[in-house]
C-alpha positions as CSV (number, residue, x, y, z in Angstrom):
1,M,121.9,108.5,63.8
2,E,118.5,108.3,62.4
3,F,116.0,105.5,63.4
4,E,113.7,104.0,61.0
5,A,110.1,103.3,61.9
6,G,109.6,100.1,63.9
7,V,113.4,99.6,64.7
8,H,112.7,99.9,68.6
9,F,109.7,97.5,68.4
10,Q,111.9,95.0,66.6
11,F,114.7,95.6,69.1
12,C,112.1,94.8,72.0
13,I,110.9,91.7,70.3
14,N,114.5,90.5,69.8
15,M,115.4,91.2,73.6
16,S,112.2,89.3,74.6
17,R,113.5,86.5,72.6
18,V,117.0,86.6,74.1
19,S,115.4,86.6,77.5
20,L,113.3,83.5,76.9
21,W,116.5,81.7,76.5
22,K,117.4,82.2,79.9
23,L,114.1,80.5,81.0
24,P,113.5,76.7,81.0
25,P,111.5,75.6,77.8
26,S,108.5,74.7,79.9
27,E,108.3,78.0,81.3
28,C,108.7,79.7,77.7
29,L,105.7,77.4,76.6
30,Y,103.4,78.3,79.6
31,Q,104.3,82.0,79.0
32,R,103.5,81.9,75.2
33,K,100.1,80.3,76.0
34,R,99.1,83.0,78.3
35,S,97.3,86.0,77.2
36,R,98.6,89.3,76.8
37,E,96.2,90.5,79.6
38,G,97.4,87.8,81.9
39,L,101.0,88.7,81.3
40,Y,100.2,92.2,81.9
41,N,98.4,91.5,85.3
42,T,101.5,89.2,86.3
43,H,103.8,92.2,85.2
44,N,101.7,94.8,87.4
45,A,101.5,92.3,90.3
46,T,105.2,91.7,90.3
47,L,106.1,95.6,90.2
48,C,103.6,96.0,93.3
49,N,105.4,93.4,95.0
50,S,108.8,94.6,94.4
51,Y,107.6,98.1,95.5
52,S,106.1,96.8,98.8
53,I,109.0,94.5,99.4
54,G,111.3,97.8,99.0
55,I,109.0,99.7,101.6
56,E,109.2,96.8,103.9
57,I,113.0,96.6,103.8
58,A,112.9,100.5,104.4
59,R,110.8,100.0,107.4
60,E,113.0,97.2,108.8
61,W,116.1,99.4,108.3
62,K,114.4,102.1,110.4
63,V,113.5,99.4,113.1
64,M,117.0,98.0,112.7
65,S,118.6,101.1,113.7
66,K,116.4,101.6,116.7
67,D,117.2,98.0,117.7
68,W,120.9,98.7,117.0
69,D,120.8,101.8,119.4
70,L,119.1,99.7,122.0
71,F,121.7,96.9,121.4
72,D,124.5,99.3,121.7
73,A,123.3,101.0,124.9
74,E,123.0,97.3,126.4
75,R,126.5,96.5,125.2
76,R,127.9,99.5,126.7
77,K,126.2,98.7,130.1
78,F,127.4,95.4,130.0
79,E,130.9,96.5,129.2
80,A,130.7,98.8,132.3
81,E,129.4,95.9,134.6
82,K,132.1,93.8,133.2
83,T,134.8,96.2,134.2
84,T,133.3,96.7,137.6
85,F,133.1,92.9,138.2
86,A,136.8,92.7,137.0
87,E,137.9,95.3,139.7
88,A,135.9,93.6,142.3
89,H,137.2,90.1,141.2
90,G,140.7,91.6,141.4
91,K,140.1,93.0,145.1
92,F,138.6,89.6,146.0
93,E,141.7,87.7,144.7
94,E,144.2,90.1,146.4
95,E,142.3,89.6,149.8
96,K,142.2,85.8,149.2
97,K,146.0,85.8,148.9
98,F,146.4,88.2,151.8
99,L,144.2,85.8,154.0
100,R,146.2,82.7,152.8
101,W,149.5,84.4,153.5
102,E,148.1,85.6,156.8
103,V,147.0,81.9,157.7
104,A,150.5,80.6,156.5
105,V,152.2,83.1,158.9
106,S,149.9,82.2,161.6
107,Q,150.7,78.4,161.1
108,K,154.3,79.0,161.2
109,K,154.0,81.1,164.4
110,A,151.9,78.6,166.0
111,E,154.5,75.8,165.0
112,T,157.3,77.7,166.5
113,V,155.3,78.2,169.8
114,E,154.6,74.6,169.7
115,A,158.2,73.8,169.2
116,E,159.3,76.2,172.1
117,L,156.8,74.8,174.3
118,A,158.0,71.1,173.4
119,H,161.6,72.0,174.1
120,K,160.7,73.3,177.7
């Protein structure tokens, strides 16, 4: 396929017209009134901003991975403490049941002793 001179430039002009259809009419008028140097400066500023945002995101990812490691360590520590608490709570509940049972047995013994003493 052979290209004619100026075909690419015409393609770029057509694409710029297509991209203008995506913008509101007031924005199109504003951009047409701007100088080429102003458009170029805006384009450069936009590229710099997007580049710096990409760098900032990469930095945040590094920090997030460190934060995630700290969070994961704290979560594991919490899970370990939770299991030890559950074990201690289970022992406490067993002891509480045993003491209630012991009190109930002692009360029955006391009642039987009182009943025997009352019959004598």
